[in-house]
C-alpha positions as CSV (number, residue, x, y, z in Angstrom):
1,M,-22.3,25.8,38.5
2,L,-25.5,25.1,36.7
3,N,-27.0,28.1,34.9
4,N,-29.8,28.8,32.5
5,S,-27.7,28.6,29.3
6,Y,-28.0,25.6,27.0
7,D,-25.2,23.1,27.0
8,P,-25.0,21.2,23.7
9,H,-23.6,18.2,25.4
10,F,-26.5,17.7,27.8
11,G,-29.5,19.1,26.0
12,V,-32.2,21.0,28.0
13,S,-31.3,23.7,30.4
14,P,-32.6,23.7,34.0
15,K,-35.2,26.4,33.2
16,D,-36.7,23.9,30.8
17,V,-36.8,21.0,33.2
18,N,-40.4,21.5,34.2
19,S,-41.5,22.0,30.6
20,K,-44.2,19.6,29.3
21,S,-44.3,21.1,25.7
22,E,-44.6,19.0,22.6
23,F,-41.7,16.7,21.8
24,T,-39.8,18.2,18.9
25,W,-37.0,17.1,16.5
26,S,-34.6,19.3,18.5
27,D,-35.7,17.5,21.7
28,A,-35.2,14.1,20.0
29,K,-31.7,15.0,18.8
30,K,-30.6,16.3,22.3
31,T,-32.1,13.3,24.0
32,A,-30.4,10.8,21.7
33,D,-27.0,12.6,22.1
34,L,-27.3,12.8,25.8
35,T,-28.3,9.2,26.4
36,L,-25.4,7.9,24.2
37,C,-22.9,10.2,25.8
38,Q,-23.9,9.2,29.3
39,S,-24.0,5.5,28.4
40,I,-21.0,4.9,26.1
41,G,-19.2,8.2,26.2
42,K,-19.8,9.1,22.6
43,H,-21.8,11.8,20.9
44,L,-23.9,11.4,17.8
45,S,-21.7,11.6,14.6
46,D,-22.7,14.0,11.8
47,I,-24.0,11.2,9.6
48,E,-26.0,9.8,12.5
49,I,-27.7,13.1,13.1
50,K,-28.5,13.3,9.4
51,L,-30.0,9.8,9.5
52,L,-31.9,10.5,12.7
53,Q,-33.4,13.7,11.2
54,G,-34.3,12.0,8.0
55,S,-36.1,9.3,9.9
56,W,-37.9,11.9,12.0
57,E,-39.1,13.4,8.8
58,E,-40.3,9.9,7.8
59,K,-38.0,9.8,4.8
60,T,-36.9,6.4,3.3
61,Y,-33.2,5.5,3.1
62,D,-33.4,6.1,-0.7
63,E,-34.7,9.6,-0.1
64,M,-32.0,10.3,2.5
65,A,-29.4,9.0,0.1
66,L,-30.4,11.5,-2.6
67,N,-30.4,14.4,-0.1
68,Y,-27.2,13.6,1.7
69,G,-25.0,12.1,-1.0
70,Y,-24.6,8.6,0.6
71,S,-25.7,5.3,-0.7
72,A,-29.0,3.9,0.6
73,E,-27.3,0.6,1.5
74,Y,-24.6,2.4,3.5
75,L,-27.2,4.5,5.4
76,N,-29.4,1.4,6.1
77,K,-27.0,-1.4,6.8
78,D,-24.0,0.5,8.2
79,V,-25.2,3.7,9.9
80,G,-28.8,2.9,10.6
81,N,-28.4,-0.6,12.0
82,K,-25.6,0.5,14.3
83,L,-27.4,3.6,15.5
84,W,-30.6,1.7,16.4
85,H,-28.6,-0.9,18.1
86,K,-26.8,1.7,20.3
87,L,-30.0,3.4,21.1
88,S,-31.6,0.1,22.0
89,K,-28.8,-0.6,24.4
90,T,-28.8,2.8,26.0
91,L,-32.6,3.1,26.3
92,G,-33.2,-0.4,27.5
93,E,-35.7,-1.2,24.8
94,K,-35.8,-2.3,21.2
95,V,-35.4,0.8,19.0
96,T,-36.0,0.8,15.3
97,K,-36.5,3.4,12.5
98,K,-40.3,3.0,13.1
99,N,-40.5,3.4,16.8
100,F,-37.5,5.6,17.8
101,K,-39.7,8.7,18.2
102,A,-41.7,7.0,21.0
103,A,-38.6,5.6,22.7
104,L,-36.8,8.9,22.7
105,S,-40.0,10.7,23.9
106,R,-40.1,8.5,26.9
107,A,-36.5,9.2,27.7
108,W,-37.0,12.9,27.2
109,E,-39.9,12.9,29.7
110,K,-37.6,11.2,32.3
111,Q,-34.9,13.8,31.7
112,N,-37.4,16.6,32.2
113,D,-38.8,15.2,35.4
114,S,-38.3,18.1,37.7
115,S,-39.4,16.6,41.0
116,A,-35.9,15.8,42.1
117,V,-34.2,18.8,40.7
118,E,-36.2,21.8,41.9
119,N,-35.5,21.2,45.6
120,L,-31.8,20.5,45.3
121,D,-29.5,22.9,47.2
122,V,-26.5,24.5,45.6
123,E,-24.1,21.9,46.9
124,K,-26.0,19.0,45.3
125,K,-26.3,20.9,42.0
126,L,-22.5,21.3,42.0
127,D,-22.2,17.6,42.6
128,I,-24.4,16.8,39.6
129,E,-22.5,19.2,37.4
130,K,-19.2,17.6,38.3
131,N,-20.6,14.2,37.6
132,L,-21.9,15.2,34.2
133,E,-18.5,16.8,33.3
134,S,-16.7,13.6,34.3
135,R,-19.0,11.7,31.9
136,I,-18.1,14.0,29.0
137,S,-14.3,14.0,29.5
138,P,-13.0,11.2,31.6
139,V,-9.3,12.0,31.4
140,V,-8.2,8.5,32.4
141,Q,-9.9,7.2,29.2
142,L,-8.2,9.6,26.8
143,P,-6.1,7.6,24.3
144,F,-2.6,8.9,23.8
145,P,-2.2,9.7,20.1
146,E,0.7,7.4,19.3
147,S,-0.8,5.4,16.5
148,S,-3.8,5.1,14.2
149,V,-7.3,5.7,15.5
150,P,-9.5,2.6,15.8
151,P,-12.5,2.4,13.4
152,D,-15.1,2.8,16.1
153,S,-13.3,5.5,18.1
154,S,-15.1,8.8,18.8
155,F,-11.8,10.5,18.3
156,Y,-11.9,9.8,14.5
157,I,-12.7,12.9,12.5
158,E,-14.4,12.3,9.2
159,R,-12.9,14.0,6.1
160,N,-15.6,15.7,4.1
161,N,-17.2,12.7,2.6
162,I,-13.9,10.9,1.8
163,E,-14.9,7.9,3.9
164,N,-18.2,7.5,2.0
165,L,-16.3,7.7,-1.3
166,C,-14.1,4.8,-0.1
167,Y,-17.0,2.8,1.2
168,Q,-18.8,3.0,-2.1
169,T,-15.6,2.3,-4.1
170,I,-14.6,-0.8,-2.1
171,T,-17.9,-2.5,-3.0
172,K,-17.3,-2.2,-6.7
173,P,-15.8,-5.2,-8.5
174,G,-12.0,-5.1,-9.0
175,S,-11.8,-1.6,-7.4
176,L,-8.5,0.1,-6.4
177,I,-8.2,2.9,-3.8
178,R,-4.9,4.8,-3.5
179,I,-4.6,6.8,-0.2
180,K,-1.8,9.3,-0.2
181,A,-0.7,11.9,2.4
182,P,2.5,12.8,4.3
183,K,3.2,10.8,7.5
184,L,0.9,11.0,10.6
185,M,-2.0,12.4,8.5
186,G,-4.4,9.5,9.1
187,K,-3.8,7.1,6.2
188,T,-3.8,4.0,8.4
189,S,-6.8,5.2,10.3
190,L,-8.8,5.6,7.1
191,M,-7.6,2.3,5.8
192,N,-8.8,0.7,9.1
193,R,-12.2,2.3,8.5
194,I,-12.4,0.9,5.0
195,I,-11.4,-2.6,6.3
196,A,-14.1,-2.4,9.0
197,H,-16.7,-1.4,6.5
198,A,-15.6,-4.2,4.2
199,T,-15.9,-6.7,7.1
200,G,-19.4,-5.4,7.7
201,E,-20.2,-6.4,4.1
202,N,-18.9,-9.9,4.8
203,Y,-15.8,-9.4,2.7
204,Q,-12.6,-11.2,3.6
205,T,-9.8,-8.8,4.4
206,V,-6.0,-8.9,4.4
207,Y,-4.0,-6.1,6.0
208,L,-0.2,-5.9,5.4
209,D,2.0,-3.2,6.8
210,L,5.0,-3.1,4.4
211,S,7.0,-0.9,6.9
212,S,7.5,-4.1,9.0
213,V,9.0,-6.2,6.2
214,E,12.7,-7.1,6.6
215,R,15.1,-5.7,4.1
216,R,16.3,-9.1,2.9
217,I,12.7,-9.8,1.8
218,L,12.4,-6.5,0.0
219,T,15.6,-6.9,-2.0
220,N,14.4,-10.0,-3.9
221,L,11.2,-10.1,-5.9
222,D,10.5,-13.8,-5.7
223,T,11.1,-13.8,-1.9
224,F,8.8,-10.7,-1.5
225,L,6.0,-12.2,-3.5
226,R,6.2,-15.5,-1.6
227,W,6.0,-13.5,1.6
228,L,2.9,-11.7,0.3
229,S,1.2,-14.9,-0.7
230,I,2.0,-16.7,2.6
231,M,0.8,-13.7,4.7
232,A,-2.4,-13.5,2.6
233,S,-3.0,-17.2,3.1
234,R,-2.7,-16.9,6.9
235,Q,-5.0,-13.9,7.2
236,L,-7.6,-15.7,5.1
237,K,-7.1,-18.8,7.3
238,L,-6.1,-20.9,4.4
239,E,-3.3,-23.5,4.2
240,N,0.0,-22.5,2.7
241,Q,0.1,-24.2,-0.7
242,L,2.9,-22.4,-2.4
243,N,4.7,-25.6,-3.3
244,D,1.6,-26.7,-5.3
245,Y,1.4,-23.5,-7.3
246,W,4.8,-22.0,-7.5
247,D,6.8,-23.1,-10.6
248,A,10.1,-21.5,-10.3
249,E,11.6,-23.3,-13.3
250,I,9.2,-22.1,-16.0
251,L,7.1,-19.2,-14.6
252,G,8.4,-15.8,-13.3
253,S,7.7,-14.5,-9.9
254,N,4.8,-12.3,-10.9
255,D,3.2,-15.1,-12.8
256,N,3.6,-17.5,-9.9
257,C,2.0,-15.0,-7.5
258,T,-0.8,-14.3,-9.9
259,V,-1.5,-18.0,-10.3
260,Y,-1.6,-18.5,-6.5
261,F,-4.2,-15.8,-6.1
262,E,-6.3,-16.7,-9.1
263,E,-6.3,-20.5,-8.8
264,Y,-6.2,-20.8,-5.0
265,L,-6.9,-17.8,-2.8
266,L,-9.7,-16.2,-4.9
267,T,-11.4,-19.6,-5.6
268,E,-11.3,-20.7,-2.0
269,T,-13.3,-17.8,-0.7
270,E,-16.9,-17.2,-1.5
271,N,-16.9,-13.5,-0.8
272,P,-14.7,-10.7,-2.2
273,I,-11.2,-10.2,-0.8
274,V,-9.9,-6.8,0.2
275,L,-6.1,-6.6,0.0
276,A,-4.9,-3.6,2.0
277,L,-1.2,-2.6,1.7
278,D,-0.1,0.0,4.1
279,N,3.1,2.1,3.9
280,V,3.8,1.1,0.3
281,D,6.4,3.8,0.1
282,K,8.7,1.5,2.1
283,I,9.5,-0.4,-1.2
284,F,10.0,2.7,-3.4
285,C,13.7,2.6,-3.0
286,Y,14.0,-1.1,-3.9
287,S,14.4,-1.1,-7.7
288,E,14.7,-4.9,-7.6
289,V,11.0,-5.1,-6.6
290,I,9.0,-2.0,-7.2
291,E,8.5,-2.0,-11.0
292,D,7.6,-5.6,-11.3
293,F,5.4,-5.6,-8.2
294,F,3.5,-2.5,-9.3
295,G,3.2,-4.0,-12.7
296,M,1.6,-7.1,-11.3
297,L,-0.9,-5.2,-9.1
298,R,-1.8,-3.1,-12.2
299,S,-2.4,-6.2,-14.2
300,W,-4.7,-7.6,-11.5
301,H,-6.7,-4.4,-11.5
302,E,-6.9,-4.6,-15.3
303,K,-7.9,-8.3,-15.3
304,A,-10.9,-7.4,-13.2
305,K,-12.4,-5.5,-16.1
306,V,-12.8,-8.7,-18.1
307,T,-12.3,-11.7,-15.8
308,P,-15.0,-12.4,-13.2
309,I,-12.6,-14.2,-10.7
310,W,-10.5,-11.0,-10.4
311,Q,-13.5,-8.9,-9.7
312,N,-13.5,-10.4,-6.3
313,L,-10.2,-8.7,-5.4
314,R,-10.3,-5.2,-4.1
315,L,-7.0,-3.3,-3.6
316,V,-6.3,-0.5,-1.1
317,L,-2.9,1.1,-1.0
318,A,-1.6,3.8,1.3
319,H,1.6,5.7,0.7
320,S,3.3,9.0,1.5
321,T,3.3,10.4,-2.0
322,E,3.9,9.3,-5.6
323,V,7.0,7.2,-6.2
324,Y,9.9,9.2,-7.6
325,V,11.3,6.5,-9.8
326,P,10.8,6.0,-13.6
327,L,7.9,3.6,-14.2
328,D,6.4,2.4,-17.4
329,I,3.0,4.1,-17.7
330,N,1.4,0.8,-18.3
331,Q,2.9,-0.6,-15.0
332,S,2.4,2.3,-12.8
333,L,-0.4,2.3,-10.2
334,F,-0.4,6.0,-10.0
335,N,-2.7,6.6,-13.0
336,A,-5.2,3.9,-12.0
337,G,-8.0,3.5,-9.5
338,V,-9.5,6.1,-7.2
339,P,-7.0,8.6,-5.7
340,V,-7.7,9.8,-2.2
341,E,-5.5,12.6,-0.8
342,L,-5.7,13.5,2.9
343,V,-5.3,17.1,3.9
344,E,-5.1,18.8,7.3
345,F,-8.1,19.4,9.4
346,D,-10.0,22.6,8.9
347,K,-11.1,24.9,11.7
348,Q,-14.4,23.3,12.2
349,Q,-12.9,19.8,12.4
350,V,-10.4,21.0,15.0
351,I,-13.3,22.5,17.1
352,K,-15.2,19.3,16.8
353,L,-12.1,17.3,18.0
354,A,-11.6,19.7,20.9
355,S,-15.2,19.0,21.9
356,I,-14.6,15.3,21.8
357,H,-11.7,15.8,24.2
358,G,-14.0,17.7,26.5
359,L,-12.4,21.1,25.7
360,S,-14.7,24.1,25.3
361,W,-12.4,25.9,22.8
362,N,-13.9,28.7,20.9
363,E,-12.8,29.9,17.4
364,A,-10.2,32.3,18.8
365,I,-8.4,29.6,20.8
366,V,-8.4,27.2,17.9
367,K,-7.1,30.0,15.6
368,E,-4.3,30.7,17.9
369,M,-3.3,27.0,18.1
370,M,-3.6,26.5,14.3
371,K,-1.2,29.5,13.7
372,L,1.5,27.3,15.2
373,I,0.7,23.7,14.1
374,G,-2.0,24.1,11.4
375,G,-4.5,21.4,11.2
376,H,-2.0,18.5,11.3
377,P,-4.0,15.6,12.8
378,F,-1.2,14.2,15.0
379,L,0.1,17.6,16.2
380,V,-3.5,18.8,17.0
381,R,-4.4,15.6,18.9
382,L,-1.2,15.6,20.9
383,A,-1.9,19.2,22.0
384,M,-5.5,18.4,23.0
385,Y,-4.5,15.3,24.9
386,Q,-1.9,17.2,27.0
387,V,-4.4,20.0,27.8
388,A,-7.4,17.7,28.4
389,A,-5.2,15.5,30.7
390,K,-4.3,18.7,32.5
391,N,-0.6,18.1,32.0
392,L,-0.2,21.6,30.5
393,K,-2.2,24.8,29.9
394,L,-2.6,25.6,26.3
395,E,-0.6,28.9,26.7
396,E,2.3,27.0,28.2
397,L,2.1,24.4,25.5
398,L,2.2,26.9,22.7
399,Q,5.0,28.9,24.3
400,S,7.3,25.8,24.7
401,A,6.2,23.9,21.6
402,S,9.3,24.4,19.5
403,T,11.8,24.0,22.3
404,E,13.6,20.9,23.6
405,A,11.2,21.0,26.6
406,G,8.1,21.1,24.5
407,I,5.7,18.2,23.8
408,Y,6.8,17.9,20.2
409,S,10.5,17.5,21.0
410,N,10.7,13.8,20.1
411,H,8.7,14.4,16.9
412,L,11.0,17.2,15.9
413,R,14.2,15.4,16.8
414,G,13.1,12.5,14.6
415,Y,12.9,14.9,11.6
416,L,16.3,16.4,12.6
417,Q,18.0,13.0,12.6
418,A,16.5,12.2,9.1
419,L,17.7,15.5,7.7
420,Q,21.2,15.1,9.2
421,Q,21.5,11.9,7.3
422,S,20.9,13.8,4.0
423,P,23.0,17.1,4.1
424,N,21.7,18.2,0.7
425,L,18.1,17.9,1.9
426,A,18.9,19.6,5.2
427,E,20.5,22.5,3.2
428,A,17.4,22.8,1.0
429,F,15.0,22.8,4.0
430,N,17.2,25.4,5.8
431,K,16.5,27.7,2.8
432,V,12.8,27.1,3.2
433,V,12.5,27.8,6.9
434,N,14.6,31.0,6.6
435,S,12.7,32.5,3.8
436,S,9.6,34.7,4.2
437,L,8.6,33.8,0.7
438,P,7.9,30.4,-1.0
439,V,11.1,28.7,-2.1
440,E,11.7,27.0,-5.4
441,L,13.5,23.7,-5.1
442,N,14.3,20.9,-7.6
443,S,11.7,18.2,-8.1
444,I,13.5,15.6,-6.0
445,G,13.9,18.0,-3.1
446,I,10.2,18.9,-3.2
447,Y,9.2,15.3,-3.4
448,K,11.4,14.2,-0.4
449,L,10.4,17.1,1.9
450,H,6.8,16.7,1.1
451,S,6.9,13.0,1.6
452,M,8.3,13.6,5.0
453,G,5.5,16.1,5.8
454,L,7.8,19.0,6.3
455,V,6.6,21.3,3.5
456,E,3.5,22.3,1.6
457,R,3.7,22.6,-2.1
458,Q,2.7,25.8,-4.0
459,D,3.2,25.0,-7.6
460,N,7.0,24.6,-8.0
461,H,7.7,26.2,-4.7
462,V,7.4,25.1,-1.1
463,V,6.8,26.6,2.4
464,P,7.1,25.0,5.8
465,R,4.0,23.0,6.7
466,C,3.6,24.9,9.9
467,N,5.2,27.6,12.0
468,L,6.3,24.9,14.5
469,Y,8.7,23.5,11.9
470,R,9.9,26.9,10.9
471,E,10.7,28.0,14.4
472,Y,12.4,24.7,15.4
473,F,14.5,24.2,12.3
474,Q,15.5,27.9,12.1
475,R,17.2,27.2,15.4
476,V,18.8,23.8,14.9
477,L,19.7,23.8,11.2
478,V,23.1,25.5,10.7
């Protein structure tokens, strides 16, 4: 029931309802967070709080950029414009950087109107409490964590300024971003955020998931580059003109694809083009394609340093880890561009995600969960979904996690099937999970197990990524 303690989701406590004190920054932040949460089901993000506080202190976007480490353009056009628009919608009046104090002050006074609260009996107070709780964690609206997180989702957890680095990089002429991490760590979600930001800058975008490409296409370089060119044309809403630019008799496949982009796609669009290639590791095993393809992309990136037309192409690649095949240093993409490596969530990020799910988990609860599954984004989100949806209690979930009846059974069986197809790899991982100390493996074994997301590297040694994997594979690997 309602008490006199402060709830960060809702702002003022009942004992403050009758207060008519001066409107402070703390009141403004609580009011903005409450109105957004009640209206659209989302709290203020960390960067929105920073921008709101900077605006409260009457700082310019340039001054905030210096203090917070973001670009002034990003704070103004991306964060600021969206925040003022959301507040305008929730408060029912036009809100800007100049007038937001007055708008929030009026909303704060309404929230503090005690005339209807003081005389409520206990039963009505309980009804209000239940209503507020339902607004914070509407179970029916919880998305099941089976794919990437949409760019505008409140369930997306920012990664210690990585997003801002990507936003700033993608606006630079001829830029290249390489996102790497094991599977289910959030590579596609980050790529979607970059694409959304680029779209907000009026860039043209092309997103291609290489994991969906048929094998017959990936085994022939010319076929693969034709596929790439056609798919780019379609997403840019341009006609397929391969026949006009593709000279198979004289030019090689890389040259033909380069000509198609340089003389057609890049000239037909006024704004920069972002070419985002997801799951690039799908082609690592196709020697017929990978070296020439990577060499071509590398050449495009190099051309941008001297040729204006190529400065309009920005590349974003996502893959599980570096390719373990011999590549000419001048053709490899892995020593070019800006590398972005995703790691697991830390404790504070897990606590924040729990709050978004409507779970009031303290540090002790989070520590207990992370002992089993670490900060792995997918494993953490699946646990929170099941508990928030009231399918399981956390204690039950943790107890059954590594069993066939646990919520991770499908996830674990998928790994088991992959290992069973590679007996040498299964044998190597068996050594890892049954050792209390880090295990030294050969380079290929480390590369493959890390690419799968099963191990963490410690110099030339590896350990299981989490105790969940150790417990399960100790039982099933023989």
